C-alpha positions in Angstrom: -19.8 -25.0 23.6 -18.3 -24.1 20.3 -21.1 -22.8 18.0 -19.3 -24.2 14.9 -16.6 -27.2 15.1 -14.2 -28.4 12.4 -11.3 -30.4 12.3 -9.5 -31.9 9.2 -7.2 -35.4 10.1 -6.0 -38.4 8.6 -7.4 -41.3 10.7 -6.2 -44.9 9.8 -8.2 -47.8 10.2 -11.7 -48.9 9.2 -14.8 -47.1 10.7 -17.7 -48.8 12.2 -21.4 -47.2 12.2 -22.2 -46.7 15.8 -25.9 -47.5 15.0 -25.0 -51.2 14.4 -24.0 -51.6 18.3 -26.5 -51.8 21.1 -25.7 -49.3 23.6 -25.5 -52.6 26.1 -22.3 -53.7 23.9 -20.6 -50.5 23.5 -17.1 -50.2 25.5 -17.2 -48.0 28.7 -15.5 -45.1 27.2 -17.5 -44.7 23.9 -20.7 -44.7 26.5 -19.2 -42.1 28.7 -18.5 -39.7 25.3 -22.1 -40.0 24.0 -23.5 -39.1 27.4 -21.0 -36.1 27.4 -22.6 -35.4 24.4 -25.8 -35.1 25.3 -25.1 -33.6 28.2 -24.0 -30.4 25.7 -27.0 -30.8 23.8 -25.6 -33.2 21.1 -28.2 -35.6 20.2 -28.1 -37.0 16.9 -24.9 -39.3 16.6 -26.4 -42.6 15.7 -25.2 -42.3 12.3 -22.0 -41.4 13.2 -18.8 -43.6 12.6 -15.9 -44.7 14.8 -12.2 -45.2 14.4 -10.1 -47.2 17.1 -13.2 -47.8 19.1 -11.2 -50.1 21.4 -8.9 -47.7 22.0 -9.8 -45.5 25.2 -7.0 -42.9 23.9 -7.2 -42.9 20.2 -11.1 -43.6 19.4 -12.8 -40.9 16.9 -16.1 -40.3 16.2 -16.9 -38.8 13.1 -20.2 -37.4 11.6 -21.3 -35.1 8.7 -24.9 -33.5 8.8 -26.8 -34.0 5.7 -29.6 -31.8 6.7 -29.5 -28.6 9.2 -31.0 -28.9 12.7 -31.8 -25.7 14.4 -30.3 -25.2 17.8 -33.1 -25.7 20.8 -34.6 -22.9 22.0 
């Protein structure tokens, strides 16, 4: 996993907050992505925004840290 990651891209469409959805109502590809985040130690994503959530080939998550979270030891 990269220690620091930064990407810049224009994403068309309206953002939807992840926290607005129950895990039971997320599309399978979104649930799989969240499990992948958990597997690599990314656990704070409830306030992330999603774009194109209905399209498994185009969906995007964006999230900006508002405070620093030290890595687990």
